[in-house]
MDTraj code that builds the backbone (N, CA, C; nanometers):
import mdtraj as md
import numpy as np

residues = "MET ASP LYS TYR LYS ARG THR ASN LYS THR VAL LEU ALA SER GLY VAL LYS TYR LEU ALA ALA ALA VAL GLY ALA LEU ALA LEU GLY PRO VAL ILE VAL TYR ASN ALA PHE MET ASN LYS ASP HIS GLY LEU PHE ILE PRO VAL LEU ILE VAL GLY VAL VAL PHE MET LEU LEU ALA ILE PHE LEU VAL MET LYS GLY LEU LYS LEU ILE LEU ASP SER PHE PHE LYS LYS".split()
xyz = np.array([
    [1.8580, 8.3519, 0.0405],
    [1.9479, 8.2403, 0.0384],
    [2.0175, 8.2207, 0.1731],
    [2.0262, 8.3272, 0.2530],
    [2.0900, 8.3156, 0.3831],
    [2.0033, 8.2461, 0.4859],
    [1.8756, 8.2267, 0.4550],
    [1.7875, 8.1623, 0.5521],
    [1.8126, 8.0124, 0.5619],
    [1.8821, 7.9552, 0.4644],
    [1.9138, 7.8127, 0.4675],
    [2.0446, 7.7908, 0.5427],
    [2.0474, 7.6836, 0.6213],
    [2.1709, 7.6475, 0.6900],
    [2.2680, 7.5888, 0.5884],
    [2.3908, 7.6258, 0.5985],
    [2.4950, 7.5735, 0.5109],
    [2.5968, 7.4961, 0.5932],
    [2.6631, 7.4042, 0.5280],
    [2.7678, 7.3273, 0.5935],
    [2.8912, 7.4145, 0.6100],
    [2.9476, 7.4135, 0.7297],
    [3.0707, 7.4862, 0.7550],
    [3.1855, 7.4038, 0.6972],
    [3.2349, 7.4463, 0.5828],
    [3.3327, 7.3662, 0.5090],
    [3.4689, 7.3587, 0.5776],
    [3.5068, 7.4595, 0.6531],
    [3.6361, 7.4533, 0.7221],
    [3.6324, 7.3518, 0.8357],
    [3.5220, 7.3459, 0.9079],
    [3.5092, 7.2474, 1.0161],
    [3.4972, 7.1068, 0.9565],
    [3.4275, 7.0950, 0.8447],
    [3.4153, 6.9656, 0.7773],
    [3.5520, 6.9156, 0.7313],
    [3.6326, 7.0038, 0.6743],
    [3.7668, 6.9647, 0.6286],
    [3.8539, 6.9226, 0.7462],
    [3.8397, 6.9906, 0.8582],
    [3.9161, 6.9544, 0.9767],
    [3.8754, 6.8154, 1.0271],
    [3.7456, 6.7869, 1.0248],
    [3.6990, 6.6546, 1.0667],
    [3.7475, 6.5442, 0.9760],
    [3.7503, 6.5706, 0.8469],
    [3.7997, 6.4708, 0.7515],
    [3.9495, 6.4472, 0.7723],
    [4.0238, 6.5511, 0.8066],
    [4.1671, 6.5344, 0.8347],
    [4.1888, 6.4455, 0.9573],
    [4.1061, 6.4654, 1.0598],
    [4.1173, 6.3804, 1.1786],
    [4.0867, 6.2347, 1.1436],
    [3.9859, 6.2127, 1.0612],
    [3.9536, 6.0749, 1.0215],
    [4.0641, 6.0138, 0.9358],
    [4.1270, 6.0943, 0.8519],
    [4.2380, 6.0436, 0.7706],
    [4.3555, 6.0042, 0.8588],
    [4.3826, 6.0809, 0.9616],
    [4.4896, 6.0453, 1.0548],
    [4.4524, 5.9208, 1.1351],
    [4.3237, 5.9043, 1.1618],
    [4.2789, 5.7881, 1.2382],
    [4.2981, 5.6590, 1.1594],
    [4.2900, 5.6666, 1.0276],
    [4.3085, 5.5462, 0.9457],
    [4.4483, 5.4893, 0.9666],
    [4.5474, 5.5766, 0.9718],
    [4.6840, 5.5298, 0.9972],
    [4.6989, 5.4663, 1.1335],
    [4.6416, 5.5295, 1.2344],
    [4.6500, 5.4749, 1.3697],
    [4.5703, 5.3452, 1.3823],
    [4.4575, 5.3362, 1.3096],
    [4.3773, 5.2132, 1.3116],
    [4.4541, 5.0958, 1.2521],
    [4.5376, 5.1225, 1.1552],
    [4.6151, 5.0152, 1.0928],
    [4.7413, 4.9828, 1.1728],
    [4.8058, 5.0856, 1.2250],
    [4.9351, 5.0666, 1.2894],
    [4.9253, 5.0065, 1.4298],
    [4.8240, 5.0434, 1.5054],
    [4.8110, 4.9953, 1.6432],
    [4.8013, 4.8442, 1.6557],
    [4.7067, 4.7789, 1.5876],
    [4.6982, 4.6328, 1.5988],
    [4.8204, 4.5598, 1.5447],
    [4.8857, 4.6155, 1.4439],
    [5.0071, 4.5522, 1.3901],
    [5.1168, 4.5535, 1.4950],
    [5.1326, 4.6639, 1.5643],
    [5.2356, 4.6725, 1.6681],
    [5.2038, 4.5787, 1.7843],
    [5.0787, 4.5717, 1.8250],
    [5.0395, 4.4822, 1.9352],
    [5.0609, 4.3364, 1.8946],
    [5.0251, 4.3027, 1.7716],
    [5.0456, 4.1654, 1.7238],
    [5.1940, 4.1292, 1.7251],
    [5.2769, 4.2204, 1.6760],
    [5.4209, 4.1936, 1.6758],
    [5.4768, 4.1842, 1.8174],
    [5.4219, 4.2592, 1.9096],
    [5.4673, 4.2496, 2.0482],
    [5.4354, 4.1119, 2.1053],
    [5.3152, 4.0605, 2.0774],
    [5.2786, 3.9294, 2.1309],
    [5.3522, 3.8152, 2.0601],
    [5.3979, 3.8370, 1.9393],
    [5.4766, 3.7342, 1.8714],
    [5.6178, 3.7246, 1.9290],
    [5.6628, 3.8283, 1.9966],
    [5.7982, 3.8316, 2.0534],
    [5.7923, 3.8496, 2.2049],
    [5.7181, 3.7623, 2.2720],
    [5.7018, 3.7739, 2.4171],
    [5.8331, 3.7556, 2.4928],
    [5.9241, 3.6782, 2.4386],
    [6.0477, 3.6513, 2.5096],
    [6.1527, 3.7608, 2.4893],
    [6.1235, 3.8585, 2.4067],
    [6.2173, 3.9673, 2.3810],
    [6.2143, 4.0679, 2.4962],
    [6.3236, 4.1358, 2.5185],
    [6.3337, 4.2293, 2.6299],
    [6.2476, 4.3531, 2.6152],
    [6.2131, 4.3890, 2.4936],
    [6.1335, 4.5091, 2.4696],
    [5.9844, 4.4790, 2.4517],
    [5.9383, 4.3663, 2.5038],
    [5.7979, 4.3279, 2.4888],
    [5.7035, 4.4326, 2.5479],
    [5.7267, 4.4732, 2.6706],
    [5.6367, 4.5661, 2.7391],
    [5.6366, 4.7044, 2.6727],
    [5.7513, 4.7651, 2.6408],
    [5.7468, 4.8959, 2.5758],
    [5.6780, 4.8938, 2.4389],
    [5.7008, 4.7880, 2.3611],
    [5.6362, 4.7784, 2.2297],
    [5.4860, 4.7591, 2.2462],
    [5.4457, 4.6799, 2.3433],
    [5.3033, 4.6610, 2.3711],
    [5.2370, 4.7922, 2.4134],
    [5.3055, 4.8694, 2.4949],
    [5.2515, 4.9983, 2.5392],
    [5.2364, 5.0931, 2.4204],
    [5.3336, 5.0953, 2.3314],
    [5.3246, 5.1813, 2.2125],
    [5.2057, 5.1397, 2.1260],
    [5.1831, 5.0104, 2.1092],
    [5.0701, 4.9626, 2.0311],
    [4.9366, 5.0000, 2.0928],
    [4.9271, 4.9885, 2.2239],
    [4.8024, 5.0249, 2.2927],
    [4.7787, 5.1757, 2.2831],
    [4.8848, 5.2538, 2.2921],
    [4.8713, 5.3993, 2.2791],
    [4.8210, 5.4351, 2.1386],
    [4.8724, 5.3682, 2.0365],
    [4.8248, 5.3933, 1.9003],
    [4.6771, 5.3562, 1.8855],
    [4.6354, 5.2484, 1.9487],
    [4.4948, 5.2095, 1.9396],
    [4.4049, 5.3083, 2.0138],
    [4.4486, 5.3577, 2.1287],
    [4.3709, 5.4600, 2.1996],
    [4.3680, 5.5909, 2.1211],
    [4.4792, 5.6243, 2.0563],
    [4.4844, 5.7433, 1.9723],
    [4.3872, 5.7309, 1.8552],
    [4.3764, 5.6119, 1.7991],
    [4.2831, 5.5902, 1.6884],
    [4.1392, 5.6128, 1.7347],
    [4.1042, 5.5631, 1.8518],
    [3.9691, 5.5830, 1.9047],
    [3.9426, 5.7319, 1.9254],
    [4.0395, 5.8025, 1.9840],
    [4.0239, 5.9453, 2.0073],
    [4.0076, 6.0220, 1.8762],
    [4.0894, 5.9910, 1.7759],
    [4.0836, 6.0631, 1.6487],
    [3.9521, 6.0374, 1.5750],
    [3.9021, 5.9150, 1.5818],
    [3.7737, 5.8851, 1.5176],
    [3.6609, 5.9623, 1.5856],
    [3.6602, 5.9628, 1.7183],
    [3.5545, 6.0339, 1.7905],
    [3.5604, 6.1840, 1.7632],
    [3.6796, 6.2414, 1.7647],
    [3.6931, 6.3850, 1.7403],
    [3.6570, 6.4192, 1.5963],
    [3.6982, 6.3356, 1.5007],
    [3.6649, 6.3606, 1.3609],
    [3.5155, 6.3535, 1.3353],
    [3.4490, 6.2533, 1.3908],
    [3.3043, 6.2427, 1.3727],
    [3.2305, 6.3586, 1.4395],
    [3.2786, 6.4001, 1.5563],
    [3.2158, 6.5143, 1.6241],
    [3.2285, 6.6403, 1.5394],
    [3.3462, 6.6635, 1.4822],
    [3.3649, 6.7823, 1.3999],
    [3.2786, 6.7775, 1.2742],
    [3.2676, 6.6616, 1.2137],
    [3.1848, 6.6492, 1.0930],
    [3.0384, 6.6746, 1.1265],
    [2.9906, 6.6182, 1.2361],
    [2.8518, 6.6416, 1.2756],
    [2.8277, 6.7873, 1.3154],
    [2.9274, 6.8490, 1.3793],
    [2.9143, 6.9909, 1.4125],
    [2.9077, 7.0767, 1.2870],
    [2.9811, 7.0387, 1.1845],
    [2.9775, 7.1180, 1.0613],
    [2.8422, 7.1089, 0.9934],
    [2.7727, 6.9988, 1.0109],
    [2.6403, 6.9844, 0.9493],
    [2.5306, 7.0508, 1.0308],
    [2.5326, 7.0374, 1.1626],
    [2.4174, 7.0717, 1.2448],
    [2.4308, 7.1957, 1.3316],
    [2.5504, 7.2488, 1.3520],
    [2.5645, 7.3697, 1.4339],
    [2.5440, 7.4933, 1.3493],
    [2.5069, 7.6008, 1.4160],
    [2.4849, 7.7260, 1.3444],
    [2.6132, 7.8029, 1.3259],
])
top = md.Topology()
chain = top.add_chain()
for i, resn in enumerate(residues, 1):
    res = top.add_residue(resn, chain, resSeq=i)
    for name in ("N", "CA", "C"):
        top.add_atom(name, md.element.get_by_symbol(name[0]), res)
traj = md.Trajectory(xyz[None], top)
């Protein structure tokens, strides 16, 4: 039975956690950017826009890291 490759469940769980965190960032980033552009005349336009862009970049990073971990759990020894 040891001759078959098995999925590393701890690495898989870690990848799923990263993807779950990415869902929040995927939803929150565009909402913040949209609200920043709706209030262009407000004094905090630039800081709010920067926070929204950071959330969107964080979402991209979390998705890539989560998918990498999930694929590593399936295919690495």
